[in-house]
C-alpha positions as a Markdown table, in Angstrom:
| # | Residue | x | y | z |
|---|---|---|---|---|
| 1 | Met | -14.8 | 32.9 | -51.9 |
| 2 | Ser | -11.2 | 34.0 | -50.6 |
| 3 | Thr | -12.3 | 33.1 | -47.1 |
| 4 | Phe | -13.5 | 29.7 | -48.4 |
| 5 | Ser | -10.3 | 29.1 | -50.1 |
| 6 | Asp | -8.1 | 30.1 | -47.1 |
| 7 | Trp | -10.2 | 27.7 | -45.0 |
| 8 | Val | -9.8 | 24.6 | -47.5 |
| 9 | Lys | -6.0 | 25.6 | -47.4 |
| 10 | Asn | -5.7 | 25.7 | -43.7 |
| 11 | Ser | -8.1 | 23.0 | -42.3 |
| 12 | Tyr | -6.8 | 20.2 | -40.6 |
| 13 | Thr | -10.2 | 18.4 | -41.5 |
| 14 | Val | -10.0 | 18.9 | -45.1 |
| 15 | Lys | -6.1 | 18.2 | -45.0 |
| 16 | Phe | -6.9 | 14.8 | -43.2 |
| 17 | Ala | -9.7 | 14.0 | -45.7 |
| 18 | Ile | -7.5 | 14.7 | -48.6 |
| 19 | Val | -4.9 | 12.6 | -47.5 |
| 20 | Gly | -7.1 | 9.9 | -46.8 |
| 21 | Phe | -8.6 | 9.8 | -50.2 |
| 22 | Leu | -5.3 | 9.8 | -51.9 |
| 23 | Met | -4.2 | 6.8 | -49.6 |
| 24 | Leu | -7.6 | 5.0 | -51.2 |
| 25 | Ile | -6.5 | 5.9 | -54.7 |
| 26 | Leu | -3.1 | 4.4 | -54.1 |
| 27 | Leu | -4.6 | 1.2 | -53.2 |
| 28 | Ile | -5.1 | 0.7 | -56.9 |
| 29 | Pro | -1.7 | 0.3 | -58.2 |
| 30 | Thr | -0.9 | -1.5 | -54.7 |
| 31 | Ser | -3.4 | -4.0 | -55.6 |
| 32 | Met | -2.2 | -4.2 | -59.2 |
| 33 | Ile | 1.4 | -5.0 | -57.9 |
| 34 | Glu | 0.0 | -7.8 | -55.9 |
| 35 | Gly | -1.4 | -9.2 | -59.2 |
| 36 | Leu | 2.0 | -8.8 | -60.7 |
| 37 | Ile | 3.6 | -10.8 | -57.9 |
| 38 | Ser | 1.1 | -13.6 | -58.2 |
| 39 | Glu | 1.4 | -13.5 | -61.9 |
| 40 | Arg | 5.1 | -14.0 | -62.0 |
| 41 | Gln | 4.9 | -16.6 | -59.5 |
| 42 | Glu | 2.4 | -18.5 | -61.4 |
| 43 | Arg | 4.9 | -18.1 | -64.3 |
| 44 | Ser | 7.7 | -19.8 | -62.3 |
| 45 | Asn | 5.4 | -22.6 | -61.4 |
| 46 | Gln | 4.6 | -23.2 | -65.3 |
| 47 | Val | 8.3 | -23.1 | -65.9 |
| 48 | Asn | 8.9 | -26.1 | -63.5 |
| 49 | Ala | 5.8 | -27.8 | -65.1 |
| 50 | Glu | 7.1 | -27.3 | -68.6 |
| 51 | Val | 10.5 | -28.3 | -67.9 |
| 52 | Gly | 9.3 | -31.4 | -65.7 |
| 53 | Ser | 6.9 | -32.4 | -68.6 |
| 54 | Lys | 9.9 | -32.9 | -71.1 |
| 55 | Trp | 12.4 | -34.4 | -68.5 |
| 56 | Gly | 10.0 | -36.3 | -66.1 |
| 57 | Asn | 7.3 | -35.1 | -63.9 |
| 58 | Thr | 7.1 | -35.5 | -60.0 |
| 59 | Gln | 7.5 | -39.2 | -59.5 |
| 60 | Thr | 5.6 | -41.5 | -57.0 |
| 61 | Leu | 7.1 | -44.8 | -57.0 |
| 62 | Thr | 5.0 | -48.1 | -55.2 |
| 63 | Gly | 6.4 | -51.3 | -54.4 |
| 64 | Pro | 5.5 | -54.2 | -56.5 |
| 65 | Ile | 2.1 | -55.5 | -56.2 |
| 66 | Ile | 0.8 | -59.5 | -57.0 |
| 67 | Asn | -2.6 | -59.8 | -58.6 |
| 68 | Val | -4.6 | -62.8 | -59.3 |
| 69 | Pro | -7.9 | -62.8 | -60.9 |
| 70 | Tyr | -10.6 | -65.1 | -59.8 |
| 71 | Lys | -13.9 | -66.2 | -60.7 |
| 72 | Thr | -17.1 | -64.8 | -59.2 |
| 73 | Lys | -20.7 | -63.9 | -59.8 |
| 74 | Phe | -21.8 | -60.3 | -59.6 |
| 75 | Lys | -25.2 | -59.3 | -58.5 |
| 76 | Ser | -27.2 | -56.7 | -60.5 |
| 77 | Thr | -30.6 | -55.8 | -61.3 |
| 78 | Asn | -32.2 | -55.5 | -65.0 |
| 79 | Ala | -34.7 | -53.0 | -66.4 |
| 80 | Asn | -37.7 | -54.9 | -65.1 |
| 81 | Gly | -36.3 | -54.7 | -61.3 |
| 82 | Glu | -35.3 | -58.4 | -61.2 |
| 83 | Thr | -32.1 | -59.5 | -59.6 |
| 84 | Ile | -29.9 | -61.4 | -61.7 |
| 85 | Tyr | -26.4 | -63.2 | -61.2 |
| 86 | Thr | -23.8 | -62.9 | -63.7 |
| 87 | Asp | -20.5 | -64.8 | -64.0 |
| 88 | Gly | -17.5 | -62.5 | -64.0 |
| 89 | Thr | -14.1 | -62.0 | -62.8 |
| 90 | Gly | -12.4 | -60.0 | -60.1 |
| 91 | Thr | -8.8 | -59.3 | -59.1 |
| 92 | Leu | -7.0 | -60.3 | -55.7 |
| 93 | His | -4.3 | -57.9 | -54.6 |
| 94 | Phe | -1.3 | -59.0 | -52.5 |
| 95 | Leu | 1.0 | -56.5 | -51.1 |
| 96 | Pro | 4.7 | -57.5 | -50.0 |
| 97 | Glu | 5.4 | -58.4 | -46.4 |
| 98 | Gln | 8.8 | -56.4 | -46.5 |
| 99 | Leu | 9.5 | -53.6 | -49.0 |
| 100 | Asn | 13.1 | -51.9 | -49.1 |
| 101 | Ile | 13.7 | -49.0 | -51.4 |
| 102 | Ser | 17.1 | -47.2 | -51.6 |
| 103 | Asn | 17.5 | -44.3 | -53.6 |
| 104 | Asn | 20.5 | -42.1 | -54.8 |
| 105 | Thr | 18.9 | -39.1 | -56.3 |
| 106 | Lys | 21.2 | -36.8 | -58.4 |
| 107 | Thr | 20.0 | -33.3 | -59.0 |
| 108 | Glu | 20.4 | -30.9 | -61.6 |
| 109 | Ile | 19.4 | -27.1 | -62.0 |
| 110 | Arg | 17.8 | -26.4 | -65.5 |
| 111 | Lys | 17.2 | -22.7 | -66.6 |
| 112 | Arg | 14.5 | -21.3 | -68.6 |
| 113 | Gly | 15.0 | -17.7 | -68.8 |
| 114 | Ile | 15.3 | -16.1 | -65.4 |
| 115 | Tyr | 13.6 | -19.1 | -63.8 |
| 116 | Asn | 15.1 | -22.3 | -62.5 |
| 117 | Ala | 13.6 | -25.7 | -62.2 |
| 118 | Val | 15.1 | -28.8 | -60.5 |
| 119 | Val | 15.3 | -32.2 | -62.0 |
| 120 | Tyr | 16.7 | -35.2 | -60.9 |
| 121 | Ser | 17.9 | -38.7 | -62.1 |
| 122 | Asn | 17.3 | -41.3 | -59.3 |
| 123 | Glu | 18.6 | -45.0 | -59.0 |
| 124 | Ala | 16.0 | -46.7 | -56.9 |
| 125 | Thr | 17.1 | -50.2 | -55.6 |
| 126 | Phe | 14.0 | -52.5 | -54.6 |
| 127 | Ser | 14.1 | -55.5 | -52.7 |
| 128 | Gly | 12.0 | -57.5 | -50.3 |
| 129 | His | 9.5 | -60.7 | -50.2 |
| 130 | Phe | 6.1 | -61.8 | -50.1 |
| 131 | Ser | 5.2 | -64.1 | -47.4 |
| 132 | Gly | 2.4 | -66.2 | -49.4 |
| 133 | Phe | -1.1 | -65.6 | -50.9 |
| 134 | Asp | -4.0 | -66.8 | -48.7 |
| 135 | Glu | -7.1 | -66.2 | -50.7 |
| 136 | Ser | -9.3 | -67.9 | -47.8 |
| 137 | Lys | -8.9 | -64.6 | -45.8 |
| 138 | Leu | -10.7 | -62.6 | -48.4 |
| 139 | Asn | -13.4 | -65.3 | -48.5 |
| 140 | Ile | -12.4 | -66.6 | -51.8 |
| 141 | Glu | -12.7 | -70.2 | -52.9 |
| 142 | Lys | -9.4 | -71.8 | -53.9 |
| 143 | Asp | -10.8 | -73.5 | -56.8 |
| 144 | Ala | -11.9 | -69.9 | -58.0 |
| 145 | Val | -8.6 | -68.4 | -58.3 |
| 146 | Leu | -6.8 | -68.2 | -61.7 |
| 147 | Trp | -3.2 | -68.7 | -60.4 |
| 148 | Glu | -2.2 | -69.2 | -64.3 |
| 149 | Gln | -3.2 | -65.7 | -64.9 |
| 150 | Ala | -1.5 | -64.0 | -61.8 |
| 151 | Tyr | 0.7 | -60.9 | -62.7 |
| 152 | Ile | 3.0 | -58.4 | -61.1 |
| 153 | Ser | 2.4 | -54.7 | -61.3 |
| 154 | Leu | 4.7 | -51.7 | -60.6 |
| 155 | Pro | 2.7 | -48.5 | -60.4 |
| 156 | Ile | 5.0 | -45.4 | -61.4 |
| 157 | Ser | 3.3 | -41.9 | -61.9 |
| 158 | Asp | 5.3 | -40.9 | -65.0 |
| 159 | Leu | 6.5 | -43.8 | -67.3 |
| 160 | Arg | 8.6 | -41.1 | -69.7 |
| 161 | Gly | 11.0 | -41.0 | -67.0 |
| 162 | Ile | 12.2 | -44.3 | -66.9 |
| 163 | Lys | 15.9 | -45.0 | -68.3 |
| 164 | Asn | 16.6 | -48.9 | -68.0 |
| 165 | Lys | 15.0 | -52.1 | -68.9 |
| 166 | Val | 13.2 | -53.0 | -65.7 |
| 167 | Ile | 14.0 | -56.7 | -65.0 |
| 168 | Val | 12.3 | -58.0 | -61.6 |
| 169 | Thr | 14.0 | -61.1 | -60.0 |
| 170 | Leu | 11.4 | -63.1 | -58.4 |
| 171 | Asn | 12.9 | -66.3 | -56.6 |
| 172 | Asn | 15.8 | -66.5 | -58.9 |
| 173 | Gln | 13.9 | -65.9 | -61.9 |
| 174 | Gln | 13.8 | -62.7 | -63.9 |
| 175 | Thr | 10.8 | -61.2 | -65.7 |
| 176 | Glu | 11.1 | -58.5 | -67.7 |
| 177 | Met | 8.3 | -55.6 | -67.2 |
| 178 | Asn | 6.0 | -54.3 | -69.8 |
| 179 | Pro | 4.2 | -50.9 | -69.8 |
| 180 | Gly | 0.7 | -50.7 | -68.7 |
| 181 | Ile | -1.3 | -52.1 | -65.9 |
| 182 | Lys | -4.2 | -54.3 | -66.6 |
| 183 | Asp | -6.7 | -52.7 | -64.2 |
| 184 | Asn | -7.7 | -49.5 | -62.5 |
| 185 | Asp | -7.9 | -50.9 | -58.8 |
| 186 | Ile | -4.6 | -49.7 | -57.6 |
| 187 | Leu | -4.2 | -45.8 | -58.1 |
| 188 | Ile | -7.5 | -45.0 | -59.2 |
| 189 | His | -9.9 | -44.9 | -56.9 |
| 190 | Ser | -12.8 | -42.6 | -58.2 |
| 191 | Tyr | -15.7 | -45.2 | -58.3 |
| 192 | Asn | -18.3 | -45.1 | -55.7 |
| 193 | Gln | -18.4 | -48.5 | -54.1 |
| 194 | Gln | -21.9 | -49.2 | -55.5 |
| 195 | Tyr | -20.5 | -49.2 | -59.1 |
| 196 | Asn | -17.1 | -51.1 | -58.5 |
| 197 | Leu | -18.0 | -54.0 | -60.7 |
| 198 | Ser | -19.2 | -51.9 | -63.9 |
| 199 | Arg | -15.9 | -52.4 | -65.6 |
| 200 | Tyr | -16.4 | -56.0 | -66.4 |
| 201 | Lys | -17.6 | -56.4 | -70.0 |
| 202 | Asp | -19.2 | -59.6 | -69.6 |
| 203 | Met | -21.8 | -58.4 | -67.2 |
| 204 | Val | -25.8 | -58.3 | -68.5 |
| 205 | Glu | -26.5 | -55.0 | -66.8 |
| 206 | Thr | -23.9 | -52.5 | -66.5 |
| 207 | Val | -23.8 | -49.1 | -64.9 |
| 208 | Pro | -22.4 | -45.9 | -66.2 |
| 209 | Val | -18.7 | -45.4 | -64.9 |
| 210 | Pro | -18.0 | -42.1 | -63.5 |
| 211 | Ser | -15.4 | -40.1 | -65.1 |
| 212 | Gln | -11.7 | -40.5 | -64.1 |
| 213 | Ser | -10.2 | -37.1 | -65.1 |
| 214 | Gly | -9.9 | -38.2 | -68.9 |
| 215 | Asn | -7.9 | -41.4 | -67.8 |
| 216 | Ser | -10.0 | -44.4 | -69.4 |
| 217 | Gly | -7.2 | -46.9 | -69.4 |
| 218 | Ala | -5.1 | -48.5 | -66.7 |
| 219 | Ser | -3.2 | -47.2 | -64.1 |
| 220 | Ser | 0.3 | -45.9 | -64.8 |
| 221 | Gly | 2.9 | -48.3 | -64.3 |
| 222 | Leu | 4.6 | -51.6 | -65.4 |
| 223 | Ser | 3.3 | -55.2 | -65.3 |
| 224 | Ala | 4.3 | -58.9 | -66.5 |
| 225 | Pro | 2.6 | -62.2 | -66.0 |
| 226 | Ile | 4.3 | -64.4 | -63.6 |
| 227 | Thr | 4.2 | -68.0 | -62.3 |
| 228 | Ile | 3.4 | -68.3 | -58.4 |
| 229 | Lys | 1.9 | -70.6 | -56.0 |
| 230 | Asp | -0.7 | -69.8 | -53.4 |
| 231 | Val | 1.5 | -70.3 | -50.2 |
| 232 | Gln | 4.9 | -69.9 | -51.5 |
| 233 | Lys | 7.3 | -67.2 | -50.1 |
| 234 | Thr | 8.3 | -65.0 | -52.8 |
| 235 | Glu | 11.3 | -63.1 | -53.0 |
| 236 | Phe | 12.0 | -59.8 | -55.2 |
| 237 | Ser | 14.4 | -57.4 | -56.2 |
| 238 | Phe | 15.1 | -55.0 | -59.3 |
| 239 | Thr | 16.6 | -51.7 | -60.2 |
| 240 | Leu | 14.6 | -48.9 | -61.5 |
| 241 | Leu | 16.7 | -45.6 | -63.1 |
| 242 | Ile | 13.8 | -42.8 | -63.6 |
| 243 | Asn | 14.0 | -39.2 | -64.2 |
| 244 | Gly | 11.9 | -36.8 | -62.6 |
| 245 | Ser | 11.3 | -33.2 | -61.2 |
| 246 | Ser | 10.5 | -31.2 | -58.3 |
| 247 | Ala | 9.3 | -34.0 | -56.0 |
| 248 | Leu | 10.1 | -37.8 | -55.3 |
| 249 | Ser | 7.5 | -39.7 | -53.4 |
| 250 | Phe | 6.6 | -43.2 | -52.1 |
| 251 | Ile | 3.7 | -45.3 | -51.3 |
| 252 | Pro | 4.4 | -47.8 | -48.6 |
| 253 | Thr | 3.1 | -51.1 | -49.8 |
| 254 | Gly | 5.0 | -53.3 | -47.4 |
| 255 | Lys | 3.9 | -54.8 | -44.1 |
| 256 | Glu | 7.1 | -53.1 | -43.1 |
| 257 | Thr | 8.6 | -50.3 | -45.5 |
| 258 | Asn | 11.9 | -49.0 | -45.4 |
| 259 | Val | 12.9 | -46.1 | -47.7 |
| 260 | Ser | 16.0 | -44.2 | -47.9 |
| 261 | Val | 17.0 | -41.3 | -50.0 |
| 262 | Thr | 20.5 | -40.0 | -50.5 |
| 263 | Ser | 21.2 | -36.7 | -52.5 |
| 264 | Pro | 23.5 | -33.7 | -53.1 |
| 265 | Tyr | 20.5 | -31.3 | -52.6 |
| 266 | Thr | 21.0 | -29.0 | -50.0 |
| 267 | Thr | 17.4 | -27.5 | -49.6 |
| 268 | Pro | 15.1 | -30.4 | -49.3 |
| 269 | Ser | 11.4 | -30.4 | -47.9 |
| 270 | Phe | 9.9 | -33.5 | -46.4 |
| 271 | Asp | 6.0 | -33.9 | -46.8 |
| 272 | Gly | 3.4 | -36.3 | -47.1 |
| 273 | Ala | 1.8 | -38.7 | -44.7 |
| 274 | Phe | 5.1 | -39.3 | -42.8 |
| 275 | Leu | 8.2 | -37.6 | -42.1 |
| 276 | Pro | 11.6 | -39.0 | -42.0 |
| 277 | Asp | 12.5 | -41.2 | -38.8 |
| 278 | Thr | 16.0 | -39.7 | -39.2 |
| 279 | Arg | 17.5 | -37.2 | -41.5 |
| 280 | Ser | 20.7 | -35.1 | -42.1 |
| 281 | Ile | 21.2 | -32.0 | -44.1 |
| 282 | Ser | 24.3 | -30.3 | -44.7 |
| 283 | Asp | 26.1 | -28.1 | -47.5 |
| 284 | Lys | 26.9 | -31.4 | -49.1 |
| 285 | Gly | 23.3 | -32.8 | -49.4 |
| 286 | Phe | 21.1 | -34.7 | -47.4 |
| 287 | Lys | 20.1 | -38.2 | -46.2 |
| 288 | Ala | 16.6 | -39.5 | -45.1 |
| 289 | Asp | 15.2 | -42.6 | -43.9 |
| 290 | Trp | 11.7 | -43.7 | -43.3 |
| 291 | Lys | 10.4 | -46.7 | -41.6 |
| 292 | Val | 6.6 | -47.2 | -42.2 |
| 293 | Leu | 4.1 | -50.4 | -40.7 |
| 294 | Asn | 1.2 | -51.3 | -42.2 |
| 295 | Leu | -0.5 | -50.4 | -38.9 |
| 296 | Asn | 0.3 | -46.7 | -39.8 |
| 297 | Arg | -1.5 | -46.8 | -43.2 |
| 298 | Asn | -5.3 | -47.4 | -44.0 |
| 299 | Phe | -5.3 | -50.3 | -45.9 |
| 300 | Pro | -4.6 | -53.9 | -45.6 |
| 301 | Gln | -2.2 | -56.3 | -47.1 |
| 302 | Glu | -4.6 | -58.0 | -49.2 |
| 303 | Trp | -8.1 | -57.0 | -50.9 |
| 304 | Thr | -10.5 | -57.5 | -53.8 |
| 305 | Asn | -11.0 | -55.3 | -56.7 |
| 306 | Asn | -10.8 | -51.4 | -56.0 |
| 307 | Ala | -11.8 | -51.8 | -52.2 |
| 308 | Tyr | -9.0 | -49.2 | -50.8 |
| 309 | Asp | -7.2 | -46.2 | -52.0 |
| 310 | Ile | -3.5 | -46.2 | -51.3 |
| 311 | Asn | -2.7 | -42.9 | -52.4 |
| 312 | Asn | -3.2 | -41.1 | -49.1 |
| 313 | Ala | -0.4 | -42.9 | -47.7 |
| 314 | Ser | 2.3 | -41.3 | -49.9 |
| 315 | Phe | 5.3 | -39.2 | -48.5 |
| 316 | Gly | 8.5 | -37.9 | -49.9 |
| 317 | Val | 10.6 | -35.1 | -50.4 |
| 318 | Asn | 10.1 | -31.8 | -52.3 |
| 319 | Leu | 13.3 | -30.7 | -54.6 |
| 320 | Leu | 12.0 | -27.4 | -55.4 |
| 321 | Val | 14.1 | -24.4 | -55.8 |
| 322 | Pro | 13.4 | -22.0 | -53.0 |
| 323 | Ile | 11.5 | -18.8 | -54.7 |
| 324 | Asp | 10.6 | -17.4 | -51.3 |
| 325 | His | 11.4 | -14.0 | -53.0 |
| 326 | Tyr | 8.0 | -14.1 | -54.3 |
| 327 | Gln | 6.4 | -14.9 | -51.0 |
| 328 | Lys | 8.4 | -12.2 | -49.0 |
| 329 | Thr | 7.5 | -9.7 | -51.9 |
| 330 | Met | 3.9 | -10.4 | -51.5 |
| 331 | Arg | 3.9 | -10.3 | -47.7 |
| 332 | Ser | 5.7 | -6.9 | -47.9 |
| 333 | Ala | 3.4 | -5.4 | -50.5 |
| 334 | Lys | 0.5 | -6.3 | -47.7 |
| 335 | Tyr | 2.2 | -3.6 | -45.7 |
| 336 | Ala | 1.8 | -0.9 | -48.4 |
| 337 | Ile | -1.0 | 1.0 | -46.9 |
| 338 | Met | 0.8 | 1.1 | -43.7 |
| 339 | Phe | 3.7 | 2.8 | -45.2 |
| 340 | Ile | 2.0 | 5.3 | -47.2 |
| 341 | Leu | 0.0 | 6.1 | -44.1 |
| 342 | Leu | 3.1 | 6.8 | -41.7 |
| 343 | Thr | 5.0 | 8.6 | -44.5 |
| 344 | Phe | 2.2 | 10.6 | -45.2 |
| 345 | Leu | 1.7 | 11.4 | -41.3 |
| 346 | Val | 5.3 | 12.7 | -41.3 |
| 347 | Phe | 4.4 | 15.3 | -44.0 |
| 348 | Val | 1.2 | 16.2 | -42.2 |
| 349 | Phe | 2.6 | 16.8 | -39.2 |
| 350 | Ala | 5.4 | 18.8 | -40.5 |
| 351 | Glu | 2.8 | 21.0 | -42.1 |
| 352 | Ile | 0.8 | 21.5 | -39.0 |
| 353 | Leu | 4.1 | 21.9 | -36.7 |
| 354 | Asn | 6.1 | 23.9 | -38.8 |
| 355 | Gly | 3.6 | 25.9 | -40.9 |
| 356 | Tyr | 4.7 | 24.2 | -44.5 |
| 357 | Lys | 2.2 | 23.9 | -46.9 |
| 358 | Ile | 2.2 | 20.8 | -49.2 |
| 359 | His | 0.0 | 20.6 | -52.2 |
| 360 | Pro | -2.1 | 17.2 | -52.8 |
| 361 | Val | -0.1 | 16.4 | -56.1 |
| 362 | Gln | 3.2 | 16.5 | -54.0 |
| 363 | Tyr | 1.4 | 13.8 | -51.5 |
| 364 | Leu | 0.5 | 12.0 | -54.7 |
| 365 | Leu | 4.1 | 11.8 | -56.0 |
| 366 | Ile | 5.3 | 10.6 | -52.6 |
| 367 | Gly | 2.8 | 7.9 | -52.4 |
| 368 | Leu | 3.7 | 6.6 | -56.1 |
| 369 | Ala | 7.4 | 6.6 | -54.9 |
| 370 | Leu | 6.3 | 4.3 | -52.2 |
| 371 | Val | 4.5 | 2.1 | -54.7 |
| 372 | Val | 7.2 | 2.0 | -56.9 |
| 373 | Phe | 9.2 | 0.4 | -54.0 |
| 374 | Tyr | 7.5 | -3.0 | -54.6 |
| 375 | Thr | 8.1 | -3.2 | -58.5 |
| 376 | Leu | 11.6 | -2.6 | -58.0 |
| 377 | Leu | 11.8 | -5.2 | -55.2 |
| 378 | Leu | 10.0 | -7.7 | -57.4 |
| 379 | Ser | 11.8 | -7.2 | -60.7 |
| 380 | Leu | 15.4 | -7.1 | -58.8 |
| 381 | Ser | 14.6 | -10.2 | -56.5 |
| 382 | Glu | 14.1 | -12.2 | -59.7 |
| 383 | Gln | 17.9 | -11.3 | -60.5 |
| 384 | Ile | 20.0 | -10.7 | -57.5 |
| 385 | Gly | 17.9 | -12.3 | -54.6 |
| 386 | Phe | 15.2 | -10.8 | -52.0 |
| 387 | Thr | 18.0 | -9.4 | -49.5 |
| 388 | Lys | 20.1 | -7.6 | -52.1 |
| 389 | Ser | 17.1 | -6.5 | -54.0 |
| 390 | Tyr | 15.5 | -5.2 | -50.7 |
| 391 | Leu | 18.5 | -3.1 | -49.8 |
| 392 | Val | 19.0 | -1.7 | -53.3 |
| 393 | Ser | 15.0 | -0.7 | -53.6 |
| 394 | Ser | 14.7 | 0.8 | -50.3 |
| 395 | Ala | 17.9 | 2.7 | -50.6 |
| 396 | Ala | 16.8 | 4.2 | -53.8 |
| 397 | Ile | 13.3 | 5.2 | -52.7 |
| 398 | Ile | 14.7 | 6.7 | -49.3 |
| 399 | Leu | 17.0 | 8.8 | -51.4 |
| 400 | Leu | 14.3 | 9.9 | -54.0 |
| 401 | Ile | 11.9 | 10.7 | -51.2 |
| 402 | Thr | 14.4 | 12.5 | -49.1 |
| 403 | Ile | 15.9 | 14.6 | -52.1 |
| 404 | Tyr | 12.2 | 15.5 | -52.9 |
| 405 | Ala | 11.2 | 16.4 | -49.5 |
| 406 | Lys | 14.2 | 19.0 | -49.4 |
| 407 | Ser | 12.5 | 21.0 | -52.0 |
| 408 | Ile | 9.5 | 20.9 | -50.1 |
| 409 | Phe | 10.9 | 21.7 | -46.5 |
| 410 | Arg | 14.1 | 23.5 | -47.6 |
| 411 | Glu | 15.8 | 22.5 | -44.4 |
| 412 | Asn | 18.3 | 19.9 | -43.7 |
| 413 | Lys | 17.1 | 19.1 | -40.3 |
| 414 | Leu | 13.8 | 18.0 | -41.5 |
| 415 | Met | 15.1 | 16.2 | -44.6 |
| 416 | Ala | 17.5 | 14.2 | -42.2 |
| 417 | Val | 14.6 | 13.4 | -39.9 |
| 418 | Leu | 12.3 | 12.2 | -42.7 |
| 419 | Ala | 15.4 | 10.1 | -44.0 |
| 420 | Gly | 15.7 | 8.5 | -40.5 |
| 421 | Ile | 12.0 | 7.7 | -40.3 |
| 422 | Leu | 12.0 | 6.0 | -43.7 |
| 423 | Leu | 15.0 | 4.0 | -42.7 |
| 424 | Ile | 13.4 | 2.9 | -39.5 |
| 425 | Leu | 10.4 | 2.0 | -41.3 |
| 426 | Tyr | 12.2 | -0.1 | -44.0 |
| 427 | Gly | 14.3 | -1.5 | -41.4 |
| 428 | Phe | 11.4 | -2.7 | -39.4 |
| 429 | Leu | 9.6 | -4.1 | -42.3 |
| 430 | Phe | 12.9 | -6.4 | -43.3 |
| 431 | Ile | 12.9 | -7.7 | -39.8 |
| 432 | Ile | 9.3 | -8.5 | -40.0 |
| 433 | Leu | 9.7 | -10.4 | -43.5 |
| 434 | Arg | 12.8 | -12.1 | -41.8 |
| 435 | Ser | 11.0 | -13.2 | -38.7 |
| 436 | Glu | 7.9 | -15.3 | -39.6 |
| 437 | Asp | 7.5 | -17.0 | -36.3 |
| 438 | Tyr | 7.6 | -13.5 | -34.6 |
| 439 | Ala | 6.1 | -11.3 | -37.3 |
| 440 | Leu | 2.8 | -10.8 | -35.7 |
| 441 | Leu | 4.4 | -9.7 | -32.2 |
| 442 | Ile | 7.0 | -7.6 | -33.8 |
| 443 | Gly | 4.5 | -6.0 | -35.9 |
| 444 | Ser | 2.0 | -5.2 | -33.2 |
| 445 | Ile | 4.9 | -3.9 | -30.8 |
| 446 | Gly | 6.0 | -1.7 | -33.8 |
| 447 | Leu | 2.5 | -0.4 | -34.4 |
| 448 | Phe | 1.9 | 0.4 | -30.5 |
| 449 | Ile | 5.2 | 2.5 | -30.5 |
| 450 | Val | 4.1 | 4.4 | -33.8 |
| 451 | Leu | 0.8 | 4.9 | -32.3 |
| 452 | Thr | 2.4 | 6.3 | -29.3 |
| 453 | Val | 4.6 | 8.5 | -31.1 |
| 454 | Val | 1.6 | 10.0 | -33.1 |
| 455 | Met | -0.4 | 10.6 | -29.9 |
| 456 | Tyr | 2.6 | 12.4 | -28.2 |
| 457 | Leu | 3.0 | 14.6 | -31.2 |
| 458 | Ser | -0.4 | 15.5 | -31.5 |
| 459 | Arg | -0.8 | 16.8 | -28.0 |
| 460 | Met | 0.7 | 19.9 | -28.9 |
| 461 | Val | -1.8 | 20.6 | -31.9 |
| 462 | Lys | -4.6 | 22.9 | -31.5 |
| 463 | Trp | -7.1 | 21.0 | -33.8 |
| 464 | Tyr | -9.8 | 23.8 | -33.9 |
| 465 | Arg | -7.6 | 26.4 | -34.3 |
| 466 | Glu | -7.5 | 26.7 | -38.1 |
| 467 | Asp | -11.0 | 25.6 | -38.4 |
| 468 | Thr | -12.6 | 28.6 | -36.5 |
């Protein structure tokens, strides 16, 4: 038994097996920390959503659309398989020839505990014109068009953010907009094409309408009845004051759409179907301009009913508070196993080359200290930012492990070597986190160097000496 005990204590194979097992054990708290990071990030997103729900959610603004009902007949099949034709009403949709939207967006940071949310107040000035309304392009008979029932609609994603009476000027005549849009054709496009007539109540045979995410009413927006003529050029203009949060988007309904956004916000992110043609960002804010033609999108200037979905053409700007400390902390946690392995290798080679005996419990305590680094990094980054928290957390862990190592090695030289290696490791990780574009290259080179050093040191080890 004494011989077996000595073999266990001195065998390199057993030593590496124990260290490997401890590394697997430490993967459990590491994965728990990654789950905690995800939970905290989700909580931050929830706070943004909660603040937005009270102030105004992300807003998507669409240019005015003129809608004209028309008489038609619908073909359907009854229970006996017979084809029948039923009188009904469809809707013509006409988009503007020219659409200009000028936005002055003022932002504000709202706090909820340790979390921040960006809200904004946007003044949008709309102007442009419709070139005329030609129903013949859609194969609709002129006598079937109900011009007296025409109405203008203005789709807006969240009406709670509107802060003024919206009065549209059409050819020098003012029309006050009312809440609600009469039909679902414009922004809700979940019907299968074979069901696109089922919403009309006067049909003899109807088909069940697919669910629309709980929205059984009209699209969100404003509308008002108007008086127009079929070939008349119609100019429009109006101002919309609206609150929102996180993002501001637009849908280019004009044959030519020009959008400009000016804001004091300094960290915008542009996304969607189109990026700005010109943009300038400084410490005083940003200004961005888009120009979108009808040729750039996948829907025409006029159609009937819900033949097209216009949502895929949306574009705009995100005004989210930068919270990249969660992303960087998660990325750093992905390197936890490498840090544990390299630190353990330092202690293993100290045992092999210098004859020290380190108990598995001591390895476990060192590994737990390495894991605690990520909880410190996460909690401090929410308070003081990622860079400062990384410096504080890494300094604390390096100091803790170095002092603990002194009680094991009892040599200042080895303690200094360990401290230097840990400094290099944490500095190396910080460079990787800061250099996203070159992270893989830097990491690969770093691992190659580490492997080279390990192979160089291990050449002096007589691996079978202790096992025989």
